[in-house]
N, CA, C and O of each residue as an XYZ file, in Angstrom:
480
protein
N     159.835   -235.215    -65.427
C     161.227   -234.763    -65.506
C     161.335   -233.406    -64.876
O     160.529   -232.512    -65.135
N     162.305   -233.267    -64.075
C     162.485   -231.957    -63.472
C     163.725   -231.285    -64.060
O     164.866   -231.674    -63.811
N     163.440   -230.281    -64.833
C     164.478   -229.415    -65.391
C     164.281   -228.054    -64.757
O     163.160   -227.675    -64.419
N     165.350   -227.332    -64.598
C     165.209   -225.940    -64.214
C     166.033   -225.118    -65.195
O     167.104   -225.533    -65.637
N     165.513   -223.959    -65.518
C     166.189   -223.103    -66.491
C     166.253   -221.683    -65.961
O     165.332   -221.206    -65.298
N     167.349   -221.024    -66.264
C     167.540   -219.630    -65.876
C     168.460   -218.971    -66.891
O     169.263   -219.635    -67.547
N     168.334   -217.680    -67.009
C     169.189   -216.924    -67.918
C     170.081   -216.006    -67.096
O     169.630   -215.333    -66.170
N     171.362   -215.998    -67.461
C     172.328   -215.128    -66.788
C     173.422   -214.775    -67.786
O     173.930   -215.647    -68.490
N     173.780   -213.515    -67.847
C     174.849   -213.036    -68.744
C     174.573   -213.391    -70.204
O     175.504   -213.648    -70.968
N     173.305   -213.406    -70.592
C     172.958   -213.711    -71.977
C     173.103   -215.183    -72.332
O     173.203   -215.539    -73.507
N     173.114   -216.044    -71.306
C     173.266   -217.488    -71.511
C     172.078   -218.185    -70.861
O     171.699   -217.858    -69.736
N     171.493   -219.143    -71.570
C     170.426   -219.970    -71.006
C     171.072   -221.171    -70.323
O     171.781   -221.951    -70.958
N     170.821   -221.310    -69.025
C     171.337   -222.443    -68.254
C     170.188   -223.400    -67.979
O     169.169   -223.008    -67.411
N     170.353   -224.658    -68.385
C     169.345   -225.687    -68.127
C     169.994   -226.766    -67.269
O     171.008   -227.353    -67.645
N     169.384   -227.018    -66.093
C     169.910   -228.032    -65.167
C     168.984   -229.238    -65.160
O     167.760   -229.113    -65.127
N     169.608   -230.408    -65.191
C     168.864   -231.657    -65.030
C     168.846   -231.947    -63.535
O     169.900   -232.024    -62.904
N     167.657   -232.109    -62.968
C     167.536   -232.287    -61.523
C     167.382   -233.744    -61.097
O     167.322   -234.031    -59.902
N     167.317   -234.671    -62.059
C     167.199   -236.094    -61.737
C     168.579   -236.741    -61.740
O     169.439   -236.393    -62.549
N     168.779   -237.679    -60.832
C     170.057   -238.391    -60.760
C     170.174   -239.460    -61.842
O     171.278   -239.876    -62.195
N     169.016   -239.908    -62.372
C     169.027   -240.987    -63.362
C     168.205   -240.573    -64.582
O     167.050   -240.166    -64.459
N     168.814   -240.681    -65.747
C     168.124   -240.411    -67.010
C     168.108   -241.725    -67.791
O     169.013   -242.012    -68.575
N     167.057   -242.512    -67.558
C     167.061   -243.882    -68.077
C     165.843   -244.244    -68.928
O     166.000   -244.808    -70.011
N     164.644   -243.936    -68.463
C     163.436   -244.410    -69.130
C     163.160   -243.631    -70.408
O     163.367   -242.419    -70.471
N     162.692   -244.345    -71.419
C     162.443   -243.734    -72.729
C     161.450   -242.579    -72.650
O     161.654   -241.547    -73.289
N     160.375   -242.738    -71.874
C     159.386   -241.661    -71.747
C     160.013   -240.430    -71.086
O     159.715   -239.295    -71.458
N     160.874   -240.665    -70.113
C     161.572   -239.585    -69.429
C     162.517   -238.864    -70.400
O     162.607   -237.636    -70.393
N     163.214   -239.636    -71.227
C     164.170   -239.055    -72.166
C     163.459   -238.231    -73.237
O     163.950   -237.179    -73.647
N     162.300   -238.715    -73.688
C     161.511   -237.963    -74.671
C     161.072   -236.631    -74.065
O     161.069   -235.602    -74.740
N     160.702   -236.664    -72.791
C     160.295   -235.441    -72.093
C     161.472   -234.479    -71.952
O     161.308   -233.269    -72.114
N     162.651   -235.006    -71.653
C     163.862   -234.187    -71.550
C     164.102   -233.471    -72.870
O     164.299   -232.256    -72.900
N     164.083   -234.231    -73.962
C     164.314   -233.647    -75.278
C     163.286   -232.549    -75.561
O     163.641   -231.449    -75.986
N     162.017   -232.859    -75.322
C     160.936   -231.890    -75.551
C     161.140   -230.618    -74.726
O     161.024   -229.506    -75.242
N     161.445   -230.797    -73.444
C     161.606   -229.651    -72.550
C     162.793   -228.776    -72.937
O     162.686   -227.550    -72.935
N     163.917   -229.393    -73.269
C     165.103   -228.609    -73.648
C     164.817   -227.843    -74.937
O     165.136   -226.658    -75.039
N     164.222   -228.508    -75.914
C     163.908   -227.835    -77.177
C     162.882   -226.724    -76.957
O     162.957   -225.676    -77.598
N     161.932   -226.947    -76.062
C     160.948   -225.916    -75.725
C     161.642   -224.681    -75.146
O     161.308   -223.552    -75.506
N     162.605   -224.899    -74.249
C     163.367   -223.776    -73.687
C     164.138   -223.050    -74.787
O     164.217   -221.821    -74.784
N     164.706   -223.805    -75.725
C     165.433   -223.212    -76.845
C     164.510   -222.334    -77.686
O     164.870   -221.217    -78.059
N     163.330   -222.847    -77.975
C     162.384   -222.129    -78.824
C     161.881   -220.847    -78.165
O     161.633   -219.854    -78.849
N     161.729   -220.864    -76.839
C     161.222   -219.699    -76.111
C     162.302   -218.658    -75.837
O     161.993   -217.485    -75.626
N     163.533   -219.066    -75.838
C     164.637   -218.195    -75.450
C     165.139   -217.368    -76.637
O     165.071   -217.791    -77.791
N     165.639   -216.184    -76.316
C     166.292   -215.362    -77.335
C     167.812   -215.442    -77.199
O     168.546   -214.804    -77.954
N     168.272   -216.226    -76.238
C     169.715   -216.353    -75.996
C     170.365   -217.148    -77.122
O     169.752   -218.045    -77.701
N     171.598   -216.812    -77.418
C     172.336   -217.496    -78.479
C     173.329   -218.504    -77.925
O     174.123   -219.081    -78.668
N     173.279   -218.713    -76.606
C     174.178   -219.672    -75.949
C     173.373   -220.436    -74.908
O     172.520   -219.876    -74.221
N     173.667   -221.732    -74.810
C     172.972   -222.571    -73.827
C     173.982   -223.505    -73.168
O     174.893   -224.022    -73.814
N     173.797   -223.704    -71.874
C     174.607   -224.642    -71.101
C     173.665   -225.682    -70.508
O     172.711   -225.339    -69.810
N     173.935   -226.952    -70.788
C     173.188   -228.052    -70.180
C     174.033   -228.587    -69.025
O     175.144   -229.075    -69.229
N     173.493   -228.488    -67.811
C     174.230   -228.848    -66.609
C     173.782   -230.227    -66.110
O     172.626   -230.420    -65.733
N     174.723   -231.179    -66.115
C     174.467   -232.558    -65.704
C     175.011   -232.862    -64.310
O     175.207   -234.030    -63.974
N     175.259   -231.841    -63.494
C     175.915   -232.043    -62.191
C     175.186   -233.044    -61.294
O     175.835   -233.772    -60.544
N     173.871   -233.097    -61.352
C     173.112   -234.013    -60.484
C     172.924   -235.394    -61.104
O     172.461   -236.313    -60.428
N     173.272   -235.553    -62.371
C     173.037   -236.814    -63.084
C     174.160   -237.808    -62.777
O     175.336   -237.533    -63.016
N     173.769   -238.973    -62.240
C     174.735   -240.025    -61.919
C     174.719   -241.154    -62.961
O     175.747   -241.775    -63.230
N     173.544   -241.410    -63.539
C     173.386   -242.471    -64.537
C     172.621   -241.924    -65.727
O     171.661   -241.169    -65.570
N     173.056   -242.312    -66.923
C     172.410   -241.857    -68.142
C     172.414   -243.015    -69.140
O     173.457   -243.625    -69.374
N     171.263   -243.318    -69.726
C     171.200   -244.413    -70.699
C     171.829   -243.970    -72.013
O     171.989   -242.777    -72.271
N     172.180   -244.944    -72.834
C     172.756   -244.618    -74.136
C     171.751   -243.891    -75.019
O     172.148   -243.142    -75.912
N     170.458   -244.095    -74.788
C     169.433   -243.378    -75.544
C     169.523   -241.877    -75.306
O     169.189   -241.083    -76.185
N     169.973   -241.491    -74.120
C     170.114   -240.067    -73.820
C     171.167   -239.437    -74.719
O     171.060   -238.260    -75.064
N     172.175   -240.199    -75.100
C     173.192   -239.677    -76.015
C     172.553   -239.298    -77.351
O     172.882   -238.266    -77.937
N     171.644   -240.137    -77.820
C     170.917   -239.837    -79.054
C     170.082   -238.576    -78.919
O     170.012   -237.772    -79.849
N     169.448   -238.396    -77.762
C     168.655   -237.185    -77.516
C     169.557   -235.952    -77.521
O     169.172   -234.895    -78.022
N     170.753   -236.093    -76.962
C     171.690   -234.968    -76.954
C     172.140   -234.597    -78.360
O     172.313   -233.419    -78.673
N     172.329   -235.597    -79.202
C     172.695   -235.320    -80.594
C     171.562   -234.552    -81.285
O     171.817   -233.609    -82.035
N     170.309   -234.958    -81.032
C     169.161   -234.234    -81.604
C     169.105   -232.799    -81.094
O     168.832   -231.873    -81.858
N     169.364   -232.617    -79.803
C     169.378   -231.272    -79.217
C     170.490   -230.444    -79.853
O     170.305   -229.262    -80.142
N     171.643   -231.070    -80.068
C     172.773   -230.394    -80.718
C     172.372   -229.921    -82.116
O     172.677   -228.793    -82.504
N     171.692   -230.784    -82.868
C     171.250   -230.410    -84.222
C     170.253   -229.259    -84.175
O     170.294   -228.364    -85.018
N     169.361   -229.283    -83.192
C     168.378   -228.212    -83.034
C     169.086   -226.899    -82.698
O     168.693   -225.838    -83.182
N     170.120   -226.972    -81.876
C     170.904   -225.774    -81.554
C     171.551   -225.204    -82.816
O     171.563   -223.989    -83.017
N     172.080   -226.071    -83.653
C     172.675   -225.617    -84.907
C     171.626   -224.952    -85.790
O     171.890   -223.926    -86.418
N     170.443   -225.539    -85.832
C     169.330   -224.997    -86.608
C     168.995   -223.575    -86.144
O     168.758   -222.688    -86.964
N     168.979   -223.369    -84.827
C     168.655   -222.069    -84.245
C     169.881   -221.153    -84.133
O     169.775   -220.030    -83.640
N     171.046   -221.638    -84.594
C     172.305   -220.901    -84.482
C     172.621   -220.533    -83.018
O     173.011   -219.410    -82.700
N     172.434   -221.527    -82.158
C     172.704   -221.386    -80.726
C     173.934   -222.224    -80.398
O     174.043   -223.376    -80.819
N     174.854   -221.638    -79.646
C     176.058   -222.368    -79.231
C     175.735   -223.166    -77.975
O     175.118   -222.648    -77.044
N     176.152   -224.429    -77.951
C     175.831   -225.358    -76.876
C     177.088   -225.801    -76.143
O     178.103   -226.127    -76.759
N     177.001   -225.809    -74.819
C     178.046   -226.402    -73.979
C     177.367   -227.332    -72.979
O     176.247   -227.074    -72.537
N     178.052   -228.408    -72.629
C     177.610   -229.315    -71.578
C     178.550   -229.119    -70.399
O     179.715   -228.763    -70.577
N     178.040   -229.353    -69.192
C     178.925   -229.252    -68.027
C     178.449   -230.176    -66.915
O     177.335   -230.699    -66.951
N     179.315   -230.364    -65.929
C     178.975   -231.147    -64.752
C     178.829   -232.636    -65.013
O     178.077   -233.319    -64.318
N     179.533   -233.135    -65.995
C     179.409   -234.550    -66.359
C     180.375   -235.380    -65.501
O     181.560   -235.066    -65.397
N     179.842   -236.444    -64.890
C     180.678   -237.298    -64.033
C     181.772   -237.975    -64.860
O     181.618   -238.137    -66.070
N     182.869   -238.370    -64.223
C     183.945   -239.058    -64.949
C     183.462   -240.323    -65.674
O     183.941   -240.631    -66.765
N     182.511   -241.057    -65.067
C     182.002   -242.288    -65.693
C     181.237   -241.968    -66.984
O     181.421   -242.628    -68.007
N     180.386   -240.954    -66.918
C     179.627   -240.566    -68.117
C     180.566   -239.927    -69.137
O     180.395   -240.113    -70.342
N     181.544   -239.183    -68.663
C     182.545   -238.576    -69.552
C     183.263   -239.664    -70.356
O     183.569   -239.477    -71.534
N     183.525   -240.792    -69.713
C     184.180   -241.914    -70.388
C     183.320   -242.432    -71.546
O     183.846   -242.783    -72.602
N     182.019   -242.480    -71.350
C     181.098   -242.915    -72.414
C     181.167   -241.932    -73.585
O     181.149   -242.345    -74.744
N     181.245   -240.648    -73.288
C     181.382   -239.649    -74.354
C     182.668   -239.887    -75.139
O     182.684   -239.745    -76.362
N     183.745   -240.247    -74.443
C     185.024   -240.509    -75.116
C     184.941   -241.761    -75.981
O     185.389   -241.757    -77.128
N     184.369   -242.831    -75.436
C     184.261   -244.098    -76.172
C     183.448   -243.921    -77.451
O     183.794   -244.471    -78.497
N     182.364   -243.146    -77.360
C     181.489   -242.930    -78.521
C     181.959   -241.772    -79.397
O     181.336   -241.459    -80.412
N     183.057   -241.142    -78.999
C     183.642   -239.999    -79.696
C     182.725   -238.775    -79.698
O     182.921   -237.855    -80.492
N     181.731   -238.760    -78.816
C     180.854   -237.598    -78.702
C     181.545   -236.441    -77.989
O     181.063   -235.308    -78.016
N     182.681   -236.732    -77.350
C     183.448   -235.647    -76.737
C     184.021   -234.719    -77.807
O     184.412   -233.589    -77.510
N     184.071   -235.204    -79.064
C     184.529   -234.377    -80.190
C     183.395   -233.488    -80.704
O     183.641   -232.396    -81.215
N     182.161   -233.955    -80.569
C     180.991   -233.215    -81.041
C     180.594   -232.128    -80.046
O     180.276   -231.004    -80.434
N     180.615   -232.474    -78.760
C     180.138   -231.562    -77.735
C     181.287   -230.812    -77.076
O     182.369   -231.357    -76.857
N     181.023   -229.560    -76.770
C     181.954   -228.744    -76.001
C     181.597   -228.967    -74.533
O     180.524   -228.563    -74.085
N     182.490   -229.605    -73.790
C     182.202   -230.000    -72.413
C     183.096   -229.218    -71.452
O     184.322   -229.232    -71.564
N     182.449   -228.536    -70.506
C     183.164   -227.776    -69.477
C     183.049   -228.511    -68.150
O     182.160   -229.343    -67.967
N     183.943   -228.203    -67.236
C     183.955   -228.868    -65.930
C     182.683   -228.570    -65.141
O     182.068   -229.473    -64.573
N     182.296   -227.299    -65.110
C     181.116   -226.908    -64.343
C     180.460   -225.691    -65.004
O     180.938   -225.181    -66.018
N     179.366   -225.247    -64.409
C     178.592   -224.144    -64.980
C     179.419   -222.863    -65.075
O     179.335   -222.137    -66.065
N     180.202   -222.594    -64.063
C     181.016   -221.368    -64.056
C     182.074   -221.408    -65.152
O     182.318   -220.398    -65.814
N     182.705   -222.562    -65.351
C     183.704   -222.702    -66.414
C     183.050   -222.513    -67.789
O     183.629   -221.880    -68.672
N     181.855   -223.060    -67.963
C     181.127   -222.899    -69.231
C     180.770   -221.433    -69.444
O     180.915   -220.912    -70.549
N     180.305   -220.767    -68.389
C     179.941   -219.349    -68.479
C     181.153   -218.507    -68.866
O     181.073   -217.660    -69.757
N     182.267   -218.746    -68.193
C     183.487   -217.989    -68.484
C     183.963   -218.229    -69.909
O     184.411   -217.296    -70.576
N     183.874   -219.468    -70.384
C     184.288   -219.783    -71.758
C     183.418   -219.036    -72.764
O     183.923   -218.553    -73.778
N     182.137   -218.937    -72.499
C     181.240   -218.201    -73.386
C     181.531   -216.704    -73.362
O     181.421   -216.035    -74.390
N     181.901   -216.174    -72.198
C     182.089   -214.737    -72.052
C     183.485   -214.275    -72.471
O     183.721   -213.080    -72.652
N     184.403   -215.224    -72.623
C     185.777   -214.895    -72.991
C     185.815   -214.293    -74.388
O     185.246   -214.849    -75.328
N     186.472   -213.181    -74.515
C     186.610   -212.523    -75.813
C     187.844   -213.083    -76.515
O     188.916   -213.211    -75.923
N     187.664   -213.408    -77.770
C     188.787   -213.897    -78.570
C     189.553   -212.741    -79.175
O     189.231   -211.579    -78.927
N     190.538   -213.045    -79.947
C     191.384   -212.039    -80.564
C     190.590   -211.128    -81.518
O     190.926   -209.961    -81.716
N     189.514   -211.708    -82.106
C     188.693   -210.950    -83.044
C     187.347   -210.553    -82.440
O     186.533   -209.921    -83.114
N     187.101   -210.917    -81.177
C     185.794   -210.683    -80.620
C     185.761   -209.791    -79.475
O     184.691   -209.528    -78.927
């Protein structure tokens, strides 16, 4: 699995570099790698960028839920971005669009994280 990670503006950005996230062994590696980045990072915000992903198995949705729970455990805020309209539809059908904060792209996710609220 090829993931790339970088930190900018106090946010950990993780990009999926494969167009297809399908095989169980690959998905287990994705989960392991993302959680490893979470454990090593001191950042309190993470963006998972799916811009290169064209196909994703339903098992990947389960891995994302586990990653979401791990983020909650570490008190890290999670955003997803770069999700194709077809995959976005799957998130809507499974109602995972209610669980995950999904931005259009990495820049939109970054800006949303950096935006100061009325109390912040």
